[in-house]
DRENDO-1510 file (C-alpha; in Angstrom, 1 decimal, always signed):
<recs>
REC; n; res; u; v; w
REC; 1; MET; +10.1; +1.6; -0.4 .
REC; 2; ALA; +10.4; +5.4; -0.3 .
REC; 3; GLU; +12.8; +6.9; +2.1 .
REC; 4; PRO; +11.4; +9.4; +4.6 .
REC; 5; GLN; +11.6; +13.1; +3.9 .
REC; 6; THR; +14.2; +15.1; +5.9 .
REC; 7; ASN; +12.8; +18.6; +5.1 .
REC; 8; GLY; +16.1; +19.6; +3.6 .
REC; 9; ALA; +18.3; +18.6; +6.5 .
REC; 10; PRO; +21.5; +16.9; +5.7 .
REC; 11; ALA; +21.1; +13.1; +5.7 .
REC; 12; GLY; +22.9; +10.9; +8.1 .
REC; 13; PRO; +24.9; +7.8; +6.9 .
REC; 14; ASN; +21.8; +5.6; +6.9 .
REC; 15; GLY; +19.5; +7.9; +4.9 .
REC; 16; ALA; +17.8; +10.0; +7.6 .
REC; 17; ALA; +18.4; +13.2; +9.3 .
REC; 18; PRO; +20.8; +12.9; +12.3 .
REC; 19; GLY; +19.1; +12.8; +15.6 .
REC; 20; THR; +15.7; +12.3; +14.1 .
REC; 21; GLU; +13.1; +11.0; +16.5 .
REC; 22; SER; +9.4; +10.2; +16.2 .
REC; 23; PRO; +7.1; +13.2; +17.0 .
REC; 24; GLU; +4.9; +10.6; +18.7 .
REC; 25; ARG; +5.8; +8.3; +21.5 .
REC; 26; MET; +5.0; +4.7; +22.1 .
REC; 27; PRO; +2.4; +3.7; +24.7 .
REC; 28; ASP; +5.1; +3.3; +27.3 .
REC; 29; GLY; +5.9; +7.0; +26.9 .
REC; 30; LYS; +9.3; +6.5; +25.2 .
REC; 31; PRO; +10.3; +7.4; +21.6 .
REC; 32; ILE; +11.1; +5.3; +18.6 .
REC; 33; GLY; +12.9; +6.3; +15.5 .
REC; 34; ILE; +10.7; +7.9; +12.8 .
REC; 35; ARG; +12.7; +6.1; +10.1 .
REC; 36; ASP; +11.9; +2.5; +9.3 .
REC; 37; ALA; +15.2; +0.7; +8.7 .
REC; 38; PRO; +15.5; -2.8; +7.2 .
REC; 39; ILE; +16.9; -4.2; +10.4 .
REC; 40; GLY; +15.2; -6.8; +12.6 .
REC; 41; GLY; +16.2; -9.3; +15.2 .
REC; 42; GLN; +15.4; -11.9; +17.8 .
REC; 43; ALA; +16.3; -12.5; +21.5 .
REC; 44; VAL; +18.2; -15.7; +22.1 .
REC; 45; LEU; +19.7; -17.3; +25.2 .
REC; 46; GLU; +21.9; -14.6; +26.8 .
REC; 47; GLY; +22.1; -12.8; +23.5 .
REC; 48; VAL; +20.6; -11.1; +20.5 .
REC; 49; MET; +20.4; -11.9; +16.8 .
REC; 50; MET; +20.3; -9.0; +14.4 .
REC; 51; ARG; +19.7; -9.2; +10.7 .
REC; 52; GLY; +19.7; -6.9; +7.8 .
REC; 53; VAL; +19.0; -7.6; +4.1 .
REC; 54; SER; +22.3; -9.3; +3.3 .
REC; 55; THR; +23.8; -10.2; +6.7 .
REC; 56; TRP; +22.8; -11.6; +10.0 .
REC; 57; ALA; +24.8; -11.7; +13.3 .
REC; 58; VAL; +24.3; -13.0; +16.8 .
REC; 59; ALA; +26.1; -11.8; +19.9 .
REC; 60; VAL; +26.0; -13.9; +23.0 .
REC; 61; ARG; +27.3; -13.3; +26.6 .
REC; 62; THR; +29.2; -16.4; +27.7 .
REC; 63; PRO; +29.2; -17.6; +31.3 .
REC; 64; GLU; +32.7; -16.1; +31.6 .
REC; 65; GLY; +31.2; -12.7; +30.8 .
REC; 66; LYS; +32.7; -12.3; +27.3 .
REC; 67; ILE; +30.6; -11.3; +24.2 .
REC; 68; GLU; +31.0; -13.8; +21.4 .
REC; 69; THR; +29.8; -12.9; +17.9 .
REC; 70; THR; +29.0; -15.0; +14.8 .
REC; 71; SER; +27.8; -13.5; +11.5 .
REC; 72; GLU; +26.9; -15.0; +8.1 .
REC; 73; PRO; +25.7; -13.6; +4.8 .
REC; 74; ILE; +22.1; -13.9; +3.7 .
REC; 75; VAL; +21.3; -15.0; +0.1 .
REC; 76; SER; +17.6; -14.3; -0.1 .
REC; 77; TRP; +15.5; -16.9; -1.8 .
REC; 78; ALA; +13.5; -14.1; -3.3 .
REC; 79; LYS; +16.4; -13.2; -5.5 .
REC; 80; ARG; +16.3; -16.5; -7.3 .
REC; 81; HIS; +12.8; -16.2; -8.8 .
REC; 82; ARG; +10.6; -13.2; -9.6 .
REC; 83; ILE; +7.5; -14.9; -8.4 .
REC; 84; LEU; +8.9; -15.1; -4.9 .
REC; 85; ARG; +8.9; -11.3; -4.8 .
REC; 86; LEU; +5.2; -10.9; -5.3 .
REC; 87; PRO; +3.0; -9.5; -2.5 .
REC; 88; VAL; +2.0; -12.1; +0.1 .
REC; 89; VAL; +4.4; -14.7; -1.5 .
REC; 90; ARG; +7.3; -12.5; -0.4 .
REC; 91; GLY; +6.0; -12.6; +3.1 .
REC; 92; VAL; +6.0; -16.4; +3.2 .
REC; 93; VAL; +9.5; -16.5; +1.8 .
REC; 94; ALA; +10.8; -13.8; +4.3 .
REC; 95; LEU; +9.2; -15.7; +7.2 .
REC; 96; GLY; +10.7; -19.0; +6.1 .
REC; 97; GLU; +14.1; -17.3; +6.0 .
REC; 98; SER; +13.6; -15.7; +9.4 .
REC; 99; LEU; +12.7; -19.1; +11.0 .
REC; 100; LYS; +15.8; -20.7; +9.5 .
REC; 101; ILE; +18.1; -17.9; +10.8 .
REC; 102; GLY; +16.3; -17.7; +14.1 .
REC; 103; PHE; +16.7; -21.4; +14.9 .
REC; 104; LYS; +20.3; -21.3; +13.9 .
REC; 105; ALA; +20.9; -18.3; +16.2 .
REC; 106; LEU; +19.2; -20.1; +19.0 .
REC; 107; ALA; +21.5; -23.1; +18.5 .
REC; 108; ILE; +24.6; -20.9; +18.6 .
REC; 109; SER; +23.4; -19.2; +21.8 .
REC; 110; ALA; +22.6; -22.4; +23.5 .
REC; 111; ASN; +25.9; -24.0; +22.7 .
REC; 112; ALA; +27.7; -20.9; +24.0 .
REC; 113; GLN; +26.2; -21.5; +27.4 .
REC; 114; LEU; +27.4; -25.1; +27.7 .
REC; 115; PRO; +30.3; -25.7; +30.1 .
REC; 116; GLU; +33.7; -26.9; +28.8 .
REC; 117; ASP; +34.9; -30.4; +29.7 .
REC; 118; GLU; +38.2; -31.2; +31.4 .
REC; 119; HIS; +39.9; -30.8; +28.0 .
REC; 120; GLY; +38.6; -27.3; +27.5 .
REC; 121; GLU; +36.1; -28.5; +24.8 .
REC; 122; LYS; +32.3; -28.2; +24.6 .
REC; 123; GLU; +30.0; -31.1; +23.7 .
REC; 124; GLU; +27.6; -29.1; +21.5 .
REC; 125; ILE; +23.9; -29.9; +20.9 .
REC; 126; GLY; +23.7; -32.0; +17.7 .
REC; 127; GLY; +21.7; -31.3; +14.6 .
REC; 128; LEU; +19.3; -34.2; +15.2 .
REC; 129; MET; +18.3; -32.7; +18.6 .
REC; 130; TRP; +17.7; -29.3; +17.1 .
REC; 131; GLY; +15.7; -30.8; +14.3 .
REC; 132; LEU; +13.4; -32.6; +16.7 .
REC; 133; THR; +13.1; -29.4; +18.7 .
REC; 134; ILE; +12.1; -27.4; +15.7 .
REC; 135; ALA; +9.6; -30.1; +14.5 .
REC; 136; PHE; +8.0; -30.2; +18.0 .
REC; 137; SER; +7.8; -26.4; +18.2 .
REC; 138; MET; +6.1; -26.1; +14.9 .
REC; 139; ALA; +3.7; -29.0; +15.6 .
REC; 140; LEU; +2.8; -27.4; +19.0 .
REC; 141; ALA; +2.2; -24.0; +17.5 .
REC; 142; ILE; -0.1; -25.4; +14.7 .
REC; 143; GLY; -1.9; -27.6; +17.1 .
REC; 144; LEU; -2.4; -25.0; +19.8 .
REC; 145; PHE; -3.4; -22.0; +17.6 .
REC; 146; PHE; -5.2; -23.7; +14.7 .
REC; 147; VAL; -6.2; -27.3; +15.3 .
REC; 148; ILE; -7.5; -26.9; +18.8 .
REC; 149; PRO; -9.7; -23.8; +18.1 .
REC; 150; VAL; -11.4; -25.4; +15.0 .
REC; 151; GLY; -11.7; -28.8; +16.8 .
REC; 152; ALA; -13.3; -27.2; +19.9 .
REC; 153; THR; -15.7; -25.1; +17.8 .
REC; 154; SER; -16.7; -28.1; +15.7 .
REC; 155; LEU; -18.0; -29.7; +18.9 .
REC; 156; ILE; -20.7; -27.1; +19.1 .
REC; 157; LYS; -21.1; -26.6; +15.3 .
REC; 158; ASP; -24.7; -27.8; +15.3 .
REC; 159; TRP; -25.6; -25.7; +18.2 .
REC; 160; LEU; -24.2; -22.5; +16.6 .
REC; 161; GLY; -26.3; -23.1; +13.4 .
REC; 162; SER; -24.5; -20.8; +11.0 .
REC; 163; ALA; -21.1; -20.4; +9.4 .
REC; 164; LEU; -20.9; -16.8; +10.6 .
REC; 165; LEU; -21.1; -17.7; +14.2 .
REC; 166; PHE; -18.8; -20.6; +13.7 .
REC; 167; TRP; -15.9; -18.6; +12.3 .
REC; 168; LEU; -16.5; -15.8; +14.9 .
REC; 169; VAL; -16.4; -18.2; +17.8 .
REC; 170; GLU; -13.4; -20.0; +16.4 .
REC; 171; GLY; -11.5; -16.8; +15.8 .
REC; 172; VAL; -12.2; -15.4; +19.2 .
REC; 173; LEU; -11.2; -18.7; +20.8 .
REC; 174; ARG; -7.9; -18.8; +18.7 .
REC; 175; THR; -7.1; -15.2; +19.8 .
REC; 176; LEU; -7.9; -15.9; +23.5 .
REC; 177; ILE; -5.6; -19.0; +23.4 .
REC; 178; PHE; -2.8; -17.0; +21.9 .
REC; 179; ILE; -3.2; -14.2; +24.5 .
REC; 180; GLY; -3.4; -16.7; +27.3 .
REC; 181; TYR; -0.3; -18.4; +26.0 .
REC; 182; ILE; +1.6; -15.1; +26.0 .
REC; 183; VAL; +0.4; -14.3; +29.5 .
REC; 184; ALA; +1.4; -17.7; +30.8 .
REC; 185; ILE; +5.0; -17.7; +29.4 .
REC; 186; SER; +5.5; -14.1; +30.5 .
REC; 187; ARG; +5.2; -15.4; +34.1 .
REC; 188; LEU; +8.0; -18.0; +33.7 .
REC; 189; PRO; +11.1; -16.8; +35.6 .
REC; 190; ASP; +13.4; -18.7; +33.2 .
REC; 191; LEU; +12.2; -16.6; +30.3 .
REC; 192; ARG; +12.6; -13.2; +32.0 .
REC; 193; ARG; +16.2; -12.7; +30.8 .
REC; 194; VAL; +15.2; -13.6; +27.3 .
REC; 195; PHE; +12.4; -11.0; +27.4 .
REC; 196; GLU; +15.0; -8.5; +28.7 .
REC; 197; TYR; +17.2; -9.2; +25.7 .
REC; 198; HIS; +14.1; -8.8; +23.5 .
REC; 199; GLY; +13.7; -5.3; +25.0 .
REC; 200; ALA; +17.3; -4.6; +24.3 .
REC; 201; GLU; +16.9; -5.7; +20.7 .
REC; 202; HIS; +14.0; -3.2; +20.2 .
REC; 203; LYS; +15.7; -0.3; +21.9 .
REC; 204; THR; +18.8; -0.8; +19.9 .
REC; 205; ILE; +16.9; -0.9; +16.6 .
REC; 206; SER; +15.0; +2.2; +17.5 .
REC; 207; CYS; +18.2; +4.0; +18.5 .
REC; 208; PHE; +19.6; +3.2; +15.1 .
REC; 209; GLU; +16.4; +4.2; +13.3 .
REC; 210; ALA; +16.6; +7.6; +15.1 .
REC; 211; GLU; +20.2; +8.1; +13.9 .
REC; 212; GLU; +21.6; +8.2; +17.5 .
REC; 213; GLU; +25.1; +6.9; +18.3 .
REC; 214; LEU; +24.9; +3.2; +19.1 .
REC; 215; ILE; +25.9; +3.2; +22.8 .
REC; 216; PRO; +23.9; +1.7; +25.7 .
REC; 217; GLY; +23.2; +5.1; +27.2 .
REC; 218; ASN; +21.4; +6.3; +24.1 .
REC; 219; ALA; +19.6; +3.0; +23.4 .
REC; 220; ALA; +18.2; +3.0; +26.9 .
REC; 221; ARG; +16.2; +6.1; +26.2 .
REC; 222; PHE; +14.1; +4.4; +23.5 .
REC; 223; SER; +11.0; +2.3; +23.8 .
REC; 224; ARG; +11.1; -1.4; +24.3 .
REC; 225; LEU; +8.0; -1.6; +22.1 .
REC; 226; HIS; +8.3; -1.7; +18.3 .
REC; 227; PRO; +5.6; -1.7; +15.5 .
REC; 228; ARG; +7.4; -4.5; +13.6 .
REC; 229; CYS; +7.7; -6.9; +16.5 .
REC; 230; GLY; +7.0; -10.6; +16.0 .
REC; 231; THR; +4.5; -10.5; +18.9 .
REC; 232; SER; +2.4; -7.9; +17.0 .
REC; 233; PHE; +2.8; -10.0; +13.9 .
REC; 234; LEU; +1.4; -13.1; +15.6 .
REC; 235; LEU; -1.6; -11.2; +16.9 .
REC; 236; ILE; -2.3; -10.0; +13.3 .
REC; 237; VAL; -2.1; -13.7; +12.2 .
REC; 238; MET; -4.7; -14.6; +14.8 .
REC; 239; VAL; -7.1; -11.8; +13.7 .
REC; 240; LEU; -6.6; -12.2; +9.9 .
REC; 241; ALA; -7.3; -15.9; +10.2 .
REC; 242; ILE; -10.9; -15.1; +11.1 .
REC; 243; PHE; -11.4; -13.3; +7.7 .
REC; 244; VAL; -9.4; -15.8; +5.6 .
REC; 245; PHE; -11.3; -18.8; +6.8 .
REC; 246; ALA; -14.7; -17.2; +6.7 .
REC; 247; PRO; -15.4; -17.9; +3.0 .
REC; 248; ILE; -14.8; -21.6; +3.5 .
REC; 249; GLY; -18.1; -22.0; +5.3 .
REC; 250; LEU; -18.8; -25.2; +7.2 .
REC; 251; PRO; -17.6; -28.2; +5.2 .
REC; 252; GLU; -16.9; -31.6; +6.8 .
REC; 253; TRP; -14.6; -31.6; +9.8 .
REC; 254; TYR; -11.6; -33.0; +7.9 .
REC; 255; TRP; -11.9; -30.2; +5.3 .
REC; 256; LEU; -12.1; -27.7; +8.2 .
REC; 257; LEU; -8.9; -29.1; +9.7 .
REC; 258; ALA; -7.1; -29.3; +6.4 .
REC; 259; SER; -8.0; -25.7; +5.5 .
REC; 260; ARG; -6.7; -24.4; +8.8 .
REC; 261; ILE; -3.3; -26.1; +8.3 .
REC; 262; LEU; -3.0; -25.4; +4.6 .
REC; 263; GLY; -4.1; -21.8; +5.0 .
REC; 264; ILE; -1.3; -20.9; +7.4 .
REC; 265; PRO; +1.1; -19.7; +4.6 .
REC; 266; LEU; -1.6; -17.4; +3.1 .
REC; 267; ILE; -2.4; -15.9; +6.5 .
REC; 268; ALA; +1.3; -15.5; +7.3 .
REC; 269; GLY; +1.9; -13.8; +3.9 .
REC; 270; LEU; -1.0; -11.4; +4.4 .
REC; 271; SER; +0.2; -10.6; +8.0 .
REC; 272; TYR; +3.6; -9.8; +6.6 .
REC; 273; GLU; +2.1; -7.2; +4.3 .
REC; 274; VAL; +0.2; -5.6; +7.2 .
REC; 275; ILE; +3.3; -5.4; +9.4 .
REC; 276; LYS; +5.3; -4.0; +6.5 .
REC; 277; TRP; +2.7; -1.3; +6.0 .
REC; 278; ALA; +2.6; -0.5; +9.7 .
REC; 279; GLY; +6.4; -0.1; +9.9 .
REC; 280; LYS; +6.3; +2.2; +6.9 .
REC; 281; ASN; +3.5; +4.3; +8.3 .
REC; 282; ARG; +4.5; +4.2; +12.0 .
REC; 283; ASN; +4.4; +8.0; +12.4 .
REC; 284; LYS; +0.6; +8.2; +11.7 .
REC; 285; ARG; -1.5; +8.3; +14.8 .
REC; 286; TRP; -4.3; +6.2; +13.3 .
REC; 287; VAL; -1.9; +3.5; +12.3 .
REC; 288; ARG; -0.6; +3.3; +15.9 .
REC; 289; ALA; -4.1; +3.1; +17.1 .
REC; 290; LEU; -4.7; +0.0; +14.9 .
REC; 291; MET; -1.4; -1.5; +16.2 .
REC; 292; TRP; -2.1; -0.7; +19.8 .
REC; 293; PRO; -3.3; -4.2; +20.9 .
REC; 294; GLY; -0.1; -5.7; +19.5 .
REC; 295; LEU; +2.0; -3.1; +21.3 .
REC; 296; MET; +0.2; -3.9; +24.5 .
REC; 297; LEU; +1.1; -7.5; +24.2 .
REC; 298; GLN; +4.8; -6.5; +23.8 .
REC; 299; ASN; +4.6; -5.3; +27.4 .
REC; 300; LEU; +4.5; -9.0; +28.3 .
REC; 301; THR; +7.2; -10.3; +25.9 .
REC; 302; THR; +9.7; -7.5; +26.6 .
REC; 303; ARG; +11.3; -6.3; +29.8 .
REC; 304; GLU; +13.6; -3.4; +30.5 .
REC; 305; PRO; +17.2; -4.5; +29.8 .
REC; 306; ASP; +20.3; -3.6; +31.7 .
REC; 307; HIS; +23.5; -1.9; +30.4 .
REC; 308; GLY; +25.1; -5.2; +29.7 .
REC; 309; GLN; +22.2; -6.6; +27.7 .
REC; 310; LEU; +22.1; -3.4; +25.6 .
REC; 311; GLU; +25.8; -3.8; +25.0 .
REC; 312; VAL; +25.2; -7.3; +23.6 .
REC; 313; ALA; +22.4; -6.1; +21.3 .
REC; 314; ILE; +24.5; -3.2; +20.0 .
REC; 315; THR; +27.4; -5.5; +19.4 .
REC; 316; ALA; +25.2; -7.7; +17.2 .
REC; 317; LEU; +23.9; -4.8; +15.2 .
REC; 318; LYS; +27.3; -3.4; +14.7 .
REC; 319; GLU; +28.4; -6.7; +13.3 .
REC; 320; VAL; +25.7; -6.3; +10.6 .
REC; 321; LEU; +26.5; -2.7; +10.0 .
REC; 322; ALA; +30.2; -3.5; +9.5 .
REC; 323; VAL; +29.3; -5.2; +6.2 .
REC; 324; GLU; +26.0; -3.7; +5.2 .
REC; 325; ASP; +24.6; -0.2; +4.5 .
REC; 326; PRO; +20.9; -0.6; +5.3 .
REC; 327; ALA; +19.8; +2.3; +3.1 .
REC; 328; GLN; +21.6; +0.9; +0.1 .
REC; 329; ALA; +20.4; -2.6; +0.9 .
REC; 330; ARG; +16.8; -1.4; +1.0 .
REC; 331; ARG; +17.1; +0.3; -2.4 .
REC; 332; GLU; +18.5; -2.9; -3.9 .
REC; 333; GLU; +16.0; -5.2; -2.2 .
REC; 334; PRO; +13.0; -3.4; -0.6 .
REC; 335; ILE; +11.9; -5.9; +2.0 .
REC; 336; GLU; +10.5; -5.5; +5.5 .
REC; 337; ILE; +12.0; -7.4; +8.4 .
REC; 338; VAL; +10.2; -8.4; +11.6 .
REC; 339; ALA; +11.8; -6.8; +14.7 .
</recs>
């Protein structure tokens, strides 16, 4: 991926002009960095996971108020076989890696919140419990966003009378279920702090992309919305599914159901290419117009973080930067990472 032009200005340590900010602001009126860096992340329990191309790190605020960090190297699956670097395929691979890292970071953050016993040790959540949690989460997502829409639409298939109406109704229903789900979880008090850490993650990444010093005061100025956010990615998945499933027509119900489940990797891979393109072209007004619905949804999945939460997000990112130069990593492996 080409690096942005700096109009002759001396480049900063990460490949962009120092202090560079976007000439356009996000819908919340705050800036993001004009440069698209290969840095992404995820909010976890009382913490933030940040990942680059070759390293990921998670920083967690413990009940005692300390910040604990854990970092590990990433050996991308795409490096093992050339076919895994092809368009669309690379998206499926990248998302599989992201899910693996994300669940591991969640486990670390959850265990960090557990109280110590009388001997000063923690009884951590076991692998079996996390495995069941992951399996349940995946089954819930597939059932809620793919099985239920096609099943409900199938009940009125004869009344609709055409494949065109069928996939339009199914697609609209899927998107409405997704938006309703986002609205519902955004109202849960227990998730508010997670959404605040999500905002801290975005602000910290944008601060880095603008070549500002990574301190809470600087990060606080930036938008809590980001064009590469996973929320925007999921909305793209819902919309693209309409067009991917359209050519299938109206086969028997069991083929309809099978196509929705088996088609998820293809839709995810295509959505990855879209989010990759959007991140690279973030400074274009018409691109932001296309991404506007996803940015609006981020108003529900992010909240304004406080100084301490920004400190945690910055700590996680600095752990990655301590062992990785993002500009060099991108040249070696040009991937896009969901923020």
